[in-house]
N, C-alpha and C positions, 0 to 999 in steps of 0.2 A: 573499762567498759559503762561506763554509764553513758561513756557519749552516742552510742553504736543505738543506731535506730531501724528498729522492730518489721520489720517488710510482710507485708500478706501476700505468700502466694500462690494463694487460690488466684487460679485463671477466675477473670469475669466469666458469670455464664451469659451465655444468648434468650431471650426471648421465644422459646417456641411457639411459632404460626399454629392461632387453633383452630378447630373445624368453620370453613367457608366452602361458600357458592363458588366460587371461579379464583379460590388462590394458585399457587406455582405461578402466572405466568401466561401470557394469552399462546405464547408461543408453544407452553407444555400445554395449554389446556385442548387449544385445538388436536396435538398429537394425543389425546388419550381420550378424544371428543372420533376421530377419524377411526383410531385403529378397535375404538370399541361398539363402534356401529359395524366397520367390516366383519370383525368376530358375529358380534350377531345376526349380520344378512349371511353367511355363510354357516352357524349353525343352526338356521330356525328350519329349515330342510333335512339337516345333516341323515342320515344314514335312512331317509324315505325313501320310496321307486318313484314317486314322482319329482322329487325334487324340487327346486326352483318353479315347476311345472302348477304347484299346488297354492302359490301367490296368482298365479294366474288363474285357475280352474277356483277361488271360494268365488271373486265376482266376477266370473264369466259367472259363472251357475246361478248367483239372485239373477242376475239380467239377463239370462234364458224362464226364470220364473215371474220374474216379474212383465217381465215381455211380454209373456203368455196371457197372461193375467190380464194383464194393462188392453190389450191388444183383439182375444177374443174375448172375454169375459165380461171388459167395459166398456169397449169399440173407443178406446184415447185415444188411439197410435190415429183412422183414420180423422183426428182432426185436426192434427202438430205432424208438419210437413221433418217430414226425415225424423219420426218418433223415433225408432230402437237405432240410428244413429244417436243422437240427441241422447236418448234414455243410459249407452252403453258411456258415453264422457260420465255424464251426471252418478253414476254407478261410482264410476275408480275414482275418479274425485271422492265421491264424501270419502269412501272405502280410504281413502289418506289422512280424510281426519279424521274418521271415527276409526281408523286400527291404528292411528297414532297414541289418540284421545287416548282409549282403552286398554293398552300396554303402560301408558307411562302412568297411569292411578297407581298401582303397584308398583312399579318399578322401584324408586329405593328400599322398599321393604324387600325387593327379589332381589337386589346386589345390599342384604346388606352388608356380607360380610368385605366389600369395599367401602358402601361406605364410613364406617366401623374407623376404616381408620382416617387419624387429624387431618391430613393434610393435602388427600383427596377432592377431589371440585366436585360436590356432588352433583352441582351443574348437567353434568355427564352424562350424569344417569337417564334422566327424560329425555336430554336434546335426542342422545345417542339411538331412541329409540324411536322418535320422529323420525332424525337424518335414518334408518335404518328404513325405515316405513317409503322413502323419498326413494333409496335406489328400489324396490319394488317397482311405487311407482311409474319413477323412470321410466323399467324398462318395458311395464305393460304398455305404457303413452301406446308403443312402437306396434300391437295389437288389436290396440282402439285405433290407430290414425288406418291403417290395413280396413278395416273393415269399413270404416267414414268410407272412404274412399273405394271401394270395393260395392257400399252400396248407393255409391252417384254420388256421392257431393261432392262439389268440383271444387276444386283448394281455394283461396281467396288469402290478397295480403294479411289480411284479417287474423292468420291464425300463426305470426311473426307474434301476434301480444298474448299468446296462449304463457310464455312464462310470469306476466303480469297480471292474472289470473292464479297460478300457480303460486307466485309472491305472497299476494295478498291471504291464500289459502291460509302458508301456513303461519303468515303473524297470528292471525289467530289460534292454531292449529298447535304452537308452539306457548302460543299462552295458556291454551286452556292445561295441555300438559305439564309447564310448571306449578298453576294454580293446585291443580288437583295432586302434581306425583306431592308436593308439600302441605297439604290438606289429610292427605291420607294416615302417613303414619302415626296420627293425633285421635282422628277421625277415622275408623275404618268402615264407617258406613254410605262412604262418599264414594266410595264403588258400589252397592249396589243404586243409588241414587244418580254416580253415573248413565249407566246403565241403559234406568228407563230415562231417561233426558234424554241420552245420542236416540232412543225410538221412536220421542217425543219429534228431537230433532231431523229427526230421517224423513218422516211423515210433513213437520212441514216448514221443509224447506222444498223450495222446487223441483227435489232430484226425475220424481216421477211423472211429473207431468210443468209441461208452463206453466206463471206462475196468470197469463192473461187466458185460459180457461177457465178461470178458476168463478167463483162468484165476490160480485164488487167487498162484501163484507169480508171476507177470509182472507183478499187481497191487501186487502187494512192490516190483516193479523198477520200475512205472511210480512209480510215489507219490515214485519219489526224485527224477527229474525238476522240476523248480520249476518245471516251465511248466506242471504237472497242475495242481493247485486254477485258476488262472484259468481251464482249459474244461471242470472239471467247473463251477464259479461259471455259468458264460458257460450250460452245457445247463439247470441243475435253476434260473437266474434267468431267462432268455430263450423257452428249450423245451418242458422238459416239464409240460405241465399237473397232474402229477402231484407235480410235486413241492413242500410248502409254499411261502406265501408269505414275504414279507418278515417280519414280525413274527414266524411263526410258524417260522419255518428257521433260526432263530440256533440252537440246537440239535447242526446237521447239522456240512457241513461247511464252511460258511462261517467254524467259528473256524478251521477250516486255511488257507483264502486270505485271511484278517487277518495271520494268522501268516505265515503268504507274503511279507507287505508288509511284517511289520517286516524276516525277508530280504533284501526287496529293500533296503532302502532300506541296510540294511549291506555288500550285494554297490554298492552309487551310489555311498557312504561309499568304498567302496576302491578300484574306478574311477576316481574325482576325482582323488585319491592317489596313486596311480599317471601317469594324463594328467598334471596339476600337477609333480611330476618328472619326464618326460618329458619336454614343451612345449620348456625350454629347447633339449633336444638335436635335435630333431627333424631341424631344417634339415643338421645336420651327416648325416644319416643316408639325405638324401633322392641 
C-alpha cells in the first residue's frame, strides 16, 4: 500500500473572466449591440398614438419655432441663402448628437440589471443608445431631403458626401457618449453639467446661423468648437448653391473638416481608454 500514489481527483478550476467593456468576442459584441439597439428603437414609442412619428415631430417642432423666431423676429433668414432648408438640416444633425449624448449619460445606470452581469460587455450599452438615434436620424433624412427639394435646392454631386459628415459627427458623438456614461456612475452631477453644456453647444455651433454672418470676434470663438467644421461643411455640400463642387472645393474648409476628423479619432481613442479603465468598476458604483 505504501507504493500507491495519491491522485487529486478534483477538477481544474478555470478562471472566470471578470467584468469588462467588450468581453465575449467581436461577434457576440456586435450581436448584442444590434439586438439592444433594435429593441430600444421599437420600444421607445411603443404604445403611443403617433408611434415613430414622435421621433420626427420633436425636431420638426423645434425647427418650426426657430424658423419663426429667426425669420420673423431677428430677420436672419433674409441674409442667408436657403435658410429654412439649412436650419432643418442643422437641427436634425444636432439632434443626433444631443439626443445620443443626453441619453447615454444615464444609460449604464438605467441598464443596471444588465450591467451587473459579470460577462456582459458594458460598452454595448452607450453604443446601443447612439445606434438607436442613428436609426431615427436615418428615417428622418427622407423628410429633410424632401423638404430641401421642395424648397427649391437643386441636387448636387456633393450630396453624396453626406456620409462623411455623418461619420465625423458620429465619431465625436460616440466619444462623448462613452466618456459621459463611464463618468456618471461615480459623478452623478455630470448629467446636470452636460445638460447645460449641450445647450451652450447648441447656440455656440453654427446650427441657427452660418458662421460668416457673425461678428469676427464671435467667429474666432465658434471656430474653437469641434462641431463647427461639421456644420460648416454640411452647409457647403448640401445647401449652398454658390459653394464649389466636390472637386473644386478641396482648397476650402474641407481641409479643416478632415483635420477635425483626425482630432475626433484622437478623442475616440482617449474615450475608449477611459471606458475600458472604468468598465470593471462600474457595477460597484451603481
